N, C-alpha and C positions, 0 to 999 in steps of 0.2 A: 115072566119076570123077566124084566130088561134089567140092562147093565150100563153102567157108566164107569169109563176108564178113565181112573186121573192118574198120571204119572205111572203107567202100565200096572196099575192096579185095579183089578175090577171090585165094583162095588154095586151091588145089587139094590136096585129101585126100581120099584113098582110103577111111575111113571117115567119112563124113559125119555121122552121127548120133551116133556116140560121140565124134568131136571137139568137136561142138557141145555137147553135154552136158557132157563135162571142161572144156571153155572156159569155159560159163556159170556152171558150178558152182565152178571156181577164183575167175573174177569176184566171185563173190556172196562168197565166202570171204575174200578180201582186202578188199574194201569193209566187210564187216561186221567185221573185225578190226580195221581202221581206227577205225569208229566208236567201239569198246569200248575204254574206257582214255583216254579223249581228253587226259588229262595228256599223255600221249606224245607229244601233235601239237605243242607247243612246243618250241621250238629256240634253245638260247641260242648257237648259232655264227653264227648270221648276224646282219647289222645291222638295228636295228628298224626297220621302216618302209620297207625295201626287198626289192621282190621278187627272186626267187632264179629263174634259168630253167636248164636243162639242152638239150642239144640232144643226139639221141641217134640213130644211125644203124644200124639191124638191117641187116647186110649180108645176110642169107639172106631176110627179107621185102622187102627193097630199100624200107623205108620210113624215113622221119625223124620222131620223136617229139618233138616242141615240148612240154617238160615244165616247167610254172610250179609248181614242187612246194615253196617257202615264201611266202607271200602278205606277208611284211612283217612278219608278227606269230606265224605259227604255219604247220605245215606245212601242204601244202593236196593234200587227198583225190584231188582229181580229177588234179592232178600227179604225185601219187606213183603215182596207176594208171598213168599215161602210161608212167612207168617201168618199173614191173612188166612191161606189154606189151612196150616196148624190149628186156626183158634175157628175155622168154618163152623156153621151151624150146620150138623149133620143130620139132624132130622128134617129140616127144610131146605137142605143141600143148597145153602146159600151163604156167600162170603160178603166178607165187609173189609172197607179199610181200618185196620186196628190203629187207634190213635197211638199217636210217638210216645207219648207220656207213659201208655201201658206198656208199650215195647221197652221204653227205658228203666221201668219199673220192675220188670221180668228179669232186663239184665242186671239190674244191681243186686237183685236178690240170688242171682244165678252168679254172681261175684263172689258174695260173702260166702256161700257155700262151698265155691270151687266150679271152676268154668268147664269142667271135666264132667260134671254131670250134665243130664238132661232133664227138662222141666216135664210132668207127665200133664195134660191139658185134661181136664174132667168138663170144662164148661166155657167156653170163648164168646164168640159173638150168638147171639139169639135174634132171631126176627121176631118180630111181634106175635105173630102166630105161635111159634115154640114158647116165649114168654108165657101167653095166657094159659096154653097146654099146662104148662109146668105150674102155673098159679093151680088151675084146677086139681092138679093130681098131687100136690106136693105142697108142705108148710114151708111157711117163710120166703116163698118168692116175691119180688118186690114188683109192682104195679107198674114202675116207670126205671126199670132195673138199667143200671149202668152196664149191664149185657149188653141191652139191645142198642146202646152209643156206641158198640165195639169199646168200650173204658172198662170193663172187667173179665177177670178170668178165674176160674175156680180149678187150683193147681196143688199137687203135690210131687216132691222130689223124693226117688228112691234113695235108701240110706240115708235120710236125714229126719229126724223126728220132728213130727208134726207141730210141736210145742215150739221146738227152735226156729221151724220154719215162720210160726206166728211173729215170734220175737224180732226175727229180721225185719219180716216186713213192716212189723210196728216202728221198729227203730228207725227204719228210713224215713216213715212218716211221709209217704207220698200222698196218701189217701185213705180208703177204708179196708178195714183187714177184719175178714170175718173167720171164725173159728169152729169147723165142724168135726170135732173129733172121732165122732160116733161114724161118720160117713169117711174120714181119712182124708179131709182136704181142707185147705184155707181158701177163702174170697180174697182177692185183692181188686182194688179199682183205684181208679185216677178223681176219684169225686172227692169231696170233704174229707177231711181227717176225722175218722173215728173208728170204734170197734165194736165187736159184740160177739158173743158165742151162742151157739146153738147145737145140743147132743152132747 
């Protein structure tokens, strides 16, 4: 059984070479896409001169990512890449550039509950192959899921009631909010505003 090392953490992978190639290729694409079109790295959402940080815990990797994604004047490429890694598709071992609107939404949710909290990531980006697999093995997985567009995340925040988390996400009104109390998470995306409950 092969291993891939990410940030000095060993993660088992049955196809080491393929996984490493895909991961490095994805990393390069994400970084290069951020460097092109630099004007998109400026943000009017945040207070000028104030650094913004997201703490994201990927429950499948059992790793917390501290992402300083805004340096007080513009989006920080290194911090955005930490978010990309935190929301990676751990099944396919692929990362994608997470939509800035989703990052802003996660930050707004975090701001409402208190920035000392970290957000647990149950699911972030999904490759088409992973989405097909989940559709075969789970109910309620959309064929054209916003997860495949890196525009959705399934989350919960330790210490915050799930019903309160749903209410916060709905009050922001930035996209879709799904409520999954039996599985203990909410789905948020930056598609059309809508809401639903399952379980």
